[in-house]
C-alpha positions in Angstrom: 41.5 -31.1 26.7 41.8 -27.3 27.4 44.7 -26.9 24.9 42.8 -28.8 22.2 40.4 -25.9 21.6 43.4 -23.5 21.3 45.1 -25.9 18.9 42.0 -26.0 16.8 41.9 -22.2 16.8 45.5 -22.0 15.8 44.9 -24.4 12.9 42.0 -22.2 11.8 44.0 -19.0 12.1 46.8 -20.6 10.2 44.5 -20.7 7.1 44.5 -16.9 6.9 46.8 -15.0 4.5 49.6 -14.7 7.0 49.1 -17.9 8.9 50.3 -18.6 12.4 53.9 -19.5 12.2 54.9 -22.1 14.8 56.9 -21.2 17.8 57.2 -22.4 21.4 55.6 -19.0 22.3 52.6 -19.4 20.1 50.3 -21.2 22.5 51.0 -18.7 25.4 50.3 -15.8 23.0 47.0 -17.3 21.9 45.9 -18.1 25.4 46.7 -14.6 26.5 44.4 -13.1 23.9 41.5 -15.6 23.5 39.4 -17.1 26.3 38.4 -20.7 25.9 34.8 -19.7 24.9 36.2 -17.2 22.4 38.5 -19.8 20.9 35.6 -22.2 20.6 33.3 -19.7 19.0 35.9 -18.3 16.6 37.2 -21.7 15.4 35.5 -22.1 12.0 34.3 -18.5 12.0 34.3 -17.0 8.5 37.1 -14.6 7.4 34.7 -13.0 4.9 32.0 -10.7 6.1 28.9 -12.7 7.0 25.6 -11.4 8.2 24.4 -12.1 11.7 21.6 -14.5 10.6 24.1 -16.6 8.7 26.5 -16.7 11.7 23.7 -17.6 14.1 22.8 -20.6 11.9 26.5 -21.6 11.6 27.1 -21.4 15.3 23.7 -23.0 16.1 22.4 -20.2 18.3 20.0 -17.3 18.1 20.8 -13.8 16.8 19.7 -12.4 20.1 22.3 -14.5 22.0 25.1 -14.1 19.4 25.0 -10.4 18.6 26.1 -9.1 22.0 28.9 -11.6 22.1 30.2 -10.6 18.7 29.8 -6.9 19.6 32.1 -7.5 22.5 34.6 -9.4 20.4 34.5 -6.6 17.9 35.4 -4.1 20.7 38.2 -6.5 21.7 39.5 -6.5 18.1 39.0 -10.2 17.5 36.3 -9.8 14.8 35.5 -7.0 12.4 32.0 -5.5 12.4 30.4 -3.7 9.6 26.8 -2.8 8.7 25.3 -3.7 5.3 21.7 -2.8 4.4 21.1 -2.1 8.1 22.3 -5.6 9.3 25.4 -6.2 11.2 28.1 -8.3 9.5 31.2 -9.9 11.2 34.4 -11.4 9.9 37.2 -13.1 11.8 40.3 -10.9 12.2 43.5 -12.9 11.3 46.3 -13.4 13.8 48.5 -10.7 12.2 45.7 -8.1 12.6 44.9 -9.1 16.1 48.5 -9.5 17.4 50.0 -6.4 15.6 47.1 -4.0 15.5 43.7 -4.3 17.1 44.9 -5.3 20.6 47.2 -2.3 20.8 45.3 0.5 19.2 46.6 3.7 20.9 43.4 4.7 22.6 42.8 1.2 23.9 43.9 0.2 27.3 42.5 -3.2 28.1 43.4 -5.9 30.5 43.8 -8.3 27.6 46.3 -6.0 25.9 48.3 -5.6 29.0 48.3 -9.3 29.8 49.1 -10.3 26.2 51.9 -7.8 25.5 54.7 -10.0 26.9 53.6 -13.3 25.3 53.0 -11.6 22.0 56.4 -9.9 22.1 58.0 -13.3 22.8 56.1 -14.8 19.9 56.9 -11.8 17.6 60.7 -12.1 18.2 60.7 -16.0 18.2 58.6 -17.2 15.3 55.9 -14.8 14.2 58.2 -12.8 11.8 60.5 -15.7 11.0 59.3 -15.9 7.4 60.9 -12.5 6.8 64.3 -13.3 8.5 66.0 -13.6 5.1 64.5 -10.5 3.6 67.3 -8.6 1.8 65.8 -5.1 2.1 64.7 -3.0 5.0 61.4 -1.1 5.1 61.3 2.5 4.0 62.5 5.0 6.5 59.5 7.1 7.7 60.0 10.8 8.4 57.2 12.5 10.4 56.8 16.1 9.6 54.8 18.2 11.9 54.1 21.2 9.6 51.3 22.7 7.6 51.0 21.8 3.9 52.5 25.2 3.0 55.9 23.9 4.3 55.5 20.4 3.0 57.3 21.1 -0.4 60.3 22.8 1.3 60.5 20.0 3.9 60.4 17.3 1.3 63.2 18.9 -0.7 65.3 19.3 2.4 64.8 15.6 3.4 65.5 14.5 -0.2 68.7 16.5 -0.2 69.7 15.2 3.2 69.3 11.6 1.9 71.5 12.5 -1.1 68.5 11.8 -3.4 69.4 8.1 -3.3 67.4 6.6 -0.3 63.7 6.0 -0.8 61.6 7.2 2.1 58.1 8.0 3.1 57.1 11.3 4.5 54.1 11.5 6.8 52.7 14.9 7.7 50.1 15.8 10.2 47.5 18.5 10.3 46.6 20.2 13.6 
């Protein structure tokens, strides 16, 4: 019975743009991230931004009861919170965003991130990115440049020359 709620959440997350590719590691990854109550609440939760009144009606509860729960889930990275015309709005974050971004934001050090890192890594290497296994091209090389904008043009030309002018690349520069 306990796994059923997680299976329902996986089916719901599978409807997002990226889906939830099947893997023997998928269930462990989902259980490491979502509690049973979170899975129950987020199954059927809209991917589009919805105001708190609409969500309370959908989940058959009051705004006063739902708002603090959703605020906590937004802090955890499971839903996205925005404000429109003074009212909070929430949308479900898809599995790609949760597993690859929100749980592991650099400034975030949570028990959930620590507990879910290993299961998510297992899922990442054994199923999650499977749809890209036959991709024929690699991503662009990224070259971080820690210089002021004055030196950016010189650095760009040096990197371009180093690559023989043939390899596409992205340069990221930082201001201090």
